[in-house]
N, C-alpha and C positions, 0 to 999 in steps of 0.2 A: 504493500500500500504506500503510495507516494505521500510524503508529508506536505501539508499545506504551507504556502508561503507565509512568512510573518508579515502581517499588515504594517505598512509604514505611513507615517504622517506626511501629507503633502505640504508644500510651503504656503504660508499666508503672508502677503505683503499688502501695503497700502497702494492706492492708485486706482485709476479708472476701471481696470479690469478685475480688481479684487472684490470691490463692492461688498465687503464684509461677508464673504461666503462662510457657511458653517464648516467646522473642521470635519474632514473626511479621512477615512482610512483606505489605503489602496493595497491591493494584492498584485498589482501590475509590476513589470520590470522597472527598476529604478536605475538611473544613471546619476550618481552622486555629484559629478561635475556639473551636469545640467541643472540639477536641483538648486545648486548654489547661485546660478545665474538666472533662473526662471523669474519672469515678470520684472526684471530690471531694465529700465530704459537706458540705452547707451546712446549718448548724443552723436549725431553725424552731421557734417556740414555746419551751417549756421543755426538752423532751426529744426533739423530733422532728427530722427532717432530710429533705432531698431530695438524691439522688445520681444524676446522669446516668451511665448505665452503657454505653450504646451509641447509635449513630445511624446512619441510612442516608441518603445524599444530601446535597445542598447547594443553594444558590441556582441554580447552573448546571443541576442535574438537573431542577429545575422548568421551566426554560426549554426544555431538551431534550425533556421530556415534552410540552410544548405544541407544539414545532416538528415533532414526528413526524407530525402531521396534515398539515403543509404541505410538508415536505421542507426540505433545507438552504438552499434559495435565499432563504427569507424572512429569513435572518440578515443579508442585505445591506440589508434594509429596516428591521428593528427591532433596536435594541440590547437587551442582556439586561435592563437595568433598566427600559427602556420597556415591554418585553413583560410583565415581572413586574407592573408597575403596571397595565397594561391588564387582565391576568387578574384581579387583585384588584378593580379598579374595576368590572368587569362580572361579577364573581362566577362566573368560570370556575374551578371548584374542583378538578376532576380532576387537573390537573398538580401541585397542592400535596399531593395524596394519595400522590405518588410518594416523598415523603420521610417517614421515620419516626424516632421517638426512643423510647428506653426508659429509664425512671426507676425507681430503688429509693427508696421513700418510707416514712417512719415517721410516723404521725399518730394522734391519738385516734380511737376508733371513731366518735364522732359526726361527726367531719370526714369519715371514710371513707364514711359513709352518705350524706352530701351529695355527695361526689365521685363515687360509683358511679352517681349519676343520669345522668352523662354516659356513655351506653351504647355509645359509639363506640370504646372502647379494649379492649385485651386485658389482663386482670388475673389475677394469681395471688397470693392473699393468704395470709399465715401462718394456719395452722389451729390453734385451741385444742383441737381434738379430739386432735391428735397432740403438740402442744407445751404444756408447762406455761406457764400465764399469767405474764407478767413482773409484778413489783411496780413498775410504772411507770404513773403516772396524771397526767393534765393538770391543772395548777392555773393559772388565769389570773393574769396580772400584775394588781396592785391597780388600776392605771390603766385596765385594760380591763373592769372590772366596772361595769356600768351597769344602768339600769332598763328595763323593757319599754316599747317605743315605744307611744305612745297612738294613732298613726295608721298603724302598720305592724304587722300581726299576727305578722310573723316577724323583727322587728328590735329593735335597742337604741335607747333614747332618748339623744340627745346632751346629757346633763345631768350635772352633778357629783353624785357620791354621797358621802355623809358617810364620812370615813375609818374610823370605828368600824363602820359597816355593811359596808364593803368587807372589813375585817379579819374580821368575823363570817362573811361569806360564805366566805372561804378556810378559816376554821377548821371550818365545817360540812362543806364539801366534803372536806377532809382527813380529818375524823373518819369520814365515810361511807366513803371509800376504804379507810382502815385496817380498819374493821370488816368490810366485805364481802370484802376480801382475806384476812382471818383466817378467815372462814367458808369461803371457797374452799379455803384450805390445809387446813382440817380435813376438808372433804368429799373432796377429791382425795387427801389424804395419810393422815391418821389413820384415816378411815372407808373409804378405798379406793374411793370412788365414781368412776365413769367421768368422765374429764375433759370429755367432750362434754356431760354433765349438770351437773357442778360449775360449769362456766363460766357457767351461766345466772344466777348471783347477781352477777356482776361488772357494774359500771356502765359506761356508754358513754364515760367519761373515760379508760378504760384504753387504752394504746397498742397499735396493731397495725402490721404492715408488709406491703407488697406490692410486686410488680414491675408496673409500669404502662407499656404500650406503645401508642403512638398515632401516627397519621399527622399531618402538619403541618396540613392543613386543619382537622381536628377539634381539634387542639391549640389553634389560634388561636381557634376557636369557644369552647372551654373558657375560654381566657384572657380573651376579650371579656366573658364573664359573670362570672368569678370575680375579675377585677381591678376590676370596677365598685365604686364606693364603697358601693353598697347590699348587696354580698355580705358574708356573715358574716366578721368580722375574722380568725378562725382559718384559714379556707380561703383567704382572700385572701393571708395570709402565705405559704402554699405556692405560690400562683399567681405571686406576685412573684418568687420564686426561680426558678421555671420560665421566667418571662418573661425573666429575665436570661440564662439559658442560650440561649433561643431567639434573642435579639438577637445573641448571639455566634455561634451556629450558622448562621443564615440572615439576615444583616443587611439584604439587599435586600428579602426577603420581609417582614421586620419593619417596615421603613420604609413599604412599601406598606400593610401592615395598619394601622399607626397613622394614615396619611393618609386611608385610605378606609373603615376600619371603626371602630377604637377612638376616634379623635378626630373622626369625622364625625357628622353629624346626620341622622336619618331623619325624614321628614315624612309624616304620614298624609294621606289625601285631605282630611279636614276641616281639618287644619292648613294645607294648601296653600290652601284656600279663605280661611281667616282671613288668611294672609300676603298673598294677592292684595288683600284689602280694605285691609290696612295700607299696602301699596304704593300703593294708589289714594287714600290720604289719610284713611281712617277711623281713629278713635282705637282703642286696643287693646281696650278693653272692648266697644265696639260690634262690632268685627271678630270677636272671639271669640264673642259672643252670636249674631251672624248666621250663623256657621259651624256652630253646633250643638255646640261643645265644652263639656262640662260636667264637674263634679267633678274626678276625678283627671286626666282628659285635659286639662282646662282648666289645672290646675296644672303639668302636664308641658310643655304648650306655652308657658306663661309662663316656665318655666325655660329652655326652648330660646331664647326671645327674649332673655332675660337673657344667655345665653351668646353669641348672635350680636352683642349690643351690647358684649360684653366686660365686663359688670357682674360676672360671676362671678370675674373676675380682679382686681377692684379690692381 
């Protein structure tokens, strides 16, 4: 006869989501690292935040989901960490889908529009049809104002911008936000226009909120993209906070993710051909030319070689 799990107390904190709930006992799987962070609002950008509000499962639940296909006997062969690493290494993703997490997030609408491209989550966003738009707009820190990249159509250029120019950028943004919000207030207030129509004048720098629920497999995919240095700075700031929670929630899964996904290198067929030539003694340019790597692919492979040599850490 299997012994019942010992009930454990859930965390109770103050805040809009606590609402003085009654104390409850839980027999579900607990991740102690996650319990310590649950319901804490972590500030992001100037007015935003990420707040983990619930989770389901832990490292052991991923292991159990994998073992259900084989039965309990395999536990004698594989330890939990070894099995988790095998699953991540060979991209057996289904067991990681058995864990889920739910965040409450506040971000500028332009960040939300990037975020929603990850269509593997459940989302419920604040509606400006029902709620009056808040007078809350994102203004970038001066040091984060940069020029358009000359070789990346969707990125910033890593160059210094004159302090006067940066100040003018913030001034223009603030003036636009003040003007459009005043128009919105007149439309929705004085003129009585429906909020669903009045909201159309608001800029994408206005803040919104949502509840975002996602399984661990798809969360790790989201983080692999949005923690990348090429991701936009603003959404990367949110990903970093979510990554901190994930490390505390499922530390063994996170370790495997860093080793086999985030800090690993993927080689294409052409890159493998070039690497073979390099190992055979060809110089770098000759090996790359013979493999057929050109343009951006050429530059990306050169960056991978620099990383393998440790030149990016110098």
